[in-house]
C-alpha positions in Angstrom: 0.0 0.0 0.0 1.2 3.5 -0.9 0.4 6.8 0.7 -0.2 10.0 -1.2 0.2 13.2 0.8 -2.1 15.8 -0.7 -1.3 19.4 0.3 -4.0 21.9 -0.7 -3.3 25.7 -0.6 -6.1 27.6 -2.4 -7.9 30.1 -0.3 -11.0 29.2 -2.2 -12.7 26.2 -0.7 -15.3 26.3 -3.4 -14.8 27.2 -7.1 -11.1 26.5 -6.9 -9.5 25.3 -10.1 -6.4 23.9 -8.4 -8.6 22.0 -5.9 -10.8 20.7 -8.8 -7.8 19.4 -10.7 -6.3 17.9 -7.5 -9.6 16.1 -7.0 -9.3 14.6 -10.5 -5.7 13.6 -9.8 -6.7 11.9 -6.5 -9.5 10.0 -8.3 -7.1 8.8 -11.0 -4.4 8.0 -8.5 -6.7 5.8 -6.4 -8.0 4.2 -9.6 -4.5 3.3 -10.6 -3.6 2.3 -7.0 -6.6 0.5 -5.5 -6.5 0.4 -1.7 -3.9 3.1 -1.3 -4.2 5.9 1.3 -4.7 9.6 0.9 -3.4 11.9 3.7 -5.0 15.3 3.3 -3.2 18.4 4.6 -5.4 21.4 3.8 -3.5 24.5 4.7 -6.7 26.7 4.6 -9.0 24.6 6.7 -6.1 23.8 9.1 -3.7 26.8 8.8 0.0 26.4 9.6 1.4 29.2 11.7 4.4 31.1 10.6 7.6 30.1 12.3 8.8 32.3 15.2 12.0 33.1 17.0 11.8 30.0 19.2 11.1 27.8 16.2 14.2 29.0 14.4 16.2 28.5 17.6 14.9 24.9 17.9 15.9 24.2 14.3 19.6 25.0 15.1 19.7 23.5 18.6 20.5 19.8 19.0 17.4 17.8 19.9 18.9 16.5 23.1 19.3 20.1 24.3 15.7 21.2 23.7 14.0 22.6 26.7 10.1 22.6 26.9 10.0 25.9 25.0 12.0 24.6 22.0 10.1 21.2 22.1 6.8 23.0 21.9 8.1 25.4 19.2 9.3 22.6 16.9 6.5 20.1 17.6 4.5 21.0 14.5 7.5 20.9 12.3 8.3 17.4 13.6 4.8 16.3 12.8 4.7 17.8 9.3 8.2 16.4 8.5 7.2 12.9 9.7 4.0 13.1 7.6 6.1 14.1 4.5 8.7 11.4 5.0 6.1 8.7 5.6 4.4 9.4 2.2 5.3 7.6 -0.9 4.2 10.4 -3.2 3.4 14.1 -2.7 0.7 16.2 -4.4 0.8 19.9 -4.0 -2.1 21.8 -5.5 -1.7 25.6 -5.5 -2.9 28.7 -7.3 -0.4 31.5 -8.2 -0.8 34.5 -6.0 1.1 37.6 -7.2 3.5 35.5 -9.3 4.5 33.0 -6.6 3.2 30.7 -3.8 0.3 31.6 -1.5 1.4 32.6 2.0 -0.3 29.5 3.4 2.0 27.3 1.4 5.1 29.4 2.3 4.2 28.9 6.0 4.1 25.2 5.4 7.4 25.2 3.5 9.1 27.1 6.4 8.0 24.3 8.8 9.3 21.4 6.6 12.6 22.8 5.3 14.8 22.0 8.2 18.5 21.3 8.5 19.3 17.8 9.7 15.7 16.6 8.9 14.9 17.4 5.3 18.3 18.7 4.1 21.9 18.6 5.2 25.1 20.4 4.6 28.8 19.7 4.7 31.9 21.5 3.5 32.6 19.0 0.7 29.2 18.2 -0.7 27.5 21.5 0.2 23.7 21.2 0.5 22.0 17.8 0.0 18.5 16.6 0.3 17.3 14.1 2.8 13.8 13.4 1.4 14.6 10.8 -1.2 12.8 8.1 -3.0 9.5 10.0 -3.5 7.7 11.3 -6.5 6.1 14.7 -6.4 3.3 16.2 -8.4 2.5 19.9 -8.5 -0.8 21.1 -9.8 -1.0 24.8 -10.4 -3.8 27.2 -11.4 -2.8 30.5 -12.9 -5.0 33.5 -13.7 -3.3 34.6 -16.9 -1.6 32.7 -19.7 2.1 32.8 -18.7 3.5 30.4 -21.2 5.3 32.4 -23.8 5.7 36.2 -23.3 4.9 36.2 -19.6 6.9 33.1 -18.7 9.6 35.2 -16.9 6.9 36.3 -14.4 6.0 32.7 -13.3 8.1 32.3 -10.2 5.6 29.7 -8.8 6.6 26.6 -10.7 10.3 27.2 -10.9 10.4 27.9 -7.1 8.5 24.7 -6.2 10.7 22.6 -8.5 13.8 24.1 -7.0 12.6 23.6 -3.5 11.5 20.0 -3.9 14.8 19.2 -5.6 16.7 20.9 -2.8 14.9 18.4 -0.4 16.1 15.5 -2.5 13.0 14.8 -4.6 14.1 14.4 -8.1 11.0 13.0 -9.8 8.8 16.1 -10.1 5.9 16.5 -12.5 4.1 19.9 -13.0 0.5 20.1 -14.3 -0.6 23.6 -14.9 -3.9 25.3 -15.7 -3.6 28.8 -17.2 -6.1 31.5 -18.1 -8.4 30.8 -15.1 -9.5 34.5 -14.9 -8.6 36.0 -18.2 -9.1 33.7 -21.2 -12.0 31.2 -21.2 -10.9 29.4 -24.4 -7.3 29.1 -23.1 -8.6 27.7 -19.9 -10.7 25.0 -21.7 -7.7 23.9 -23.7 -5.4 24.1 -20.7 -7.8 22.0 -18.5 -8.2 19.3 -21.2 -4.4 19.1 -21.6 -3.9 19.0 -17.8 -6.4 16.1 -17.4 -4.8 14.2 -20.2 -1.4 14.7 -18.7 -2.6 13.4 -15.3 -4.2 10.3 -17.0 -0.9 9.6 -18.8 1.2 10.1 -15.7 -1.0 7.7 -13.7 -1.9 5.2 -16.4 0.6 2.6 -15.1 0.4 3.5 -11.4 2.5 6.1 -9.5 
């Protein structure tokens, strides 16, 4: 049995294109992997707090030196990292907000990107990821059509691919919807292409 960790980030709980496409992905993933498990982490229904001073201190203090304050400050990070590491595959569904990730997703990222837990560093190798052996899928919904002339303004997808690679995840697939608020015909074409890509990706299991 495999586990898919689904992370939802759209502030819209209804009428969300990224949630709709993630629902389609989940349906197809379960169809290709009968009996498998979905772990849902909805960052809007269950918001993740921003890290604070004590959280950062806890990240850089050896665990055997944590007092109650540091234990409390890093408890959520511990939980989220365990959840990520326990999953076989990761699905992030997210809209683009102001060219990049929603703040809800950034708060989550700041809790899981943690030295000694999801990445490491040494003088010879530099940075290296500790979250290995997983496949990641990123479903994005973008208001305008960025492919082509506006591509340089799309910081969302390159950022997430860089981040996941930094953590050690090398198998990353991005499925994008474009034109969700500006171009109905482009959205129809984009949605059809996105659904076909998902079906192809999951045709033989994932």
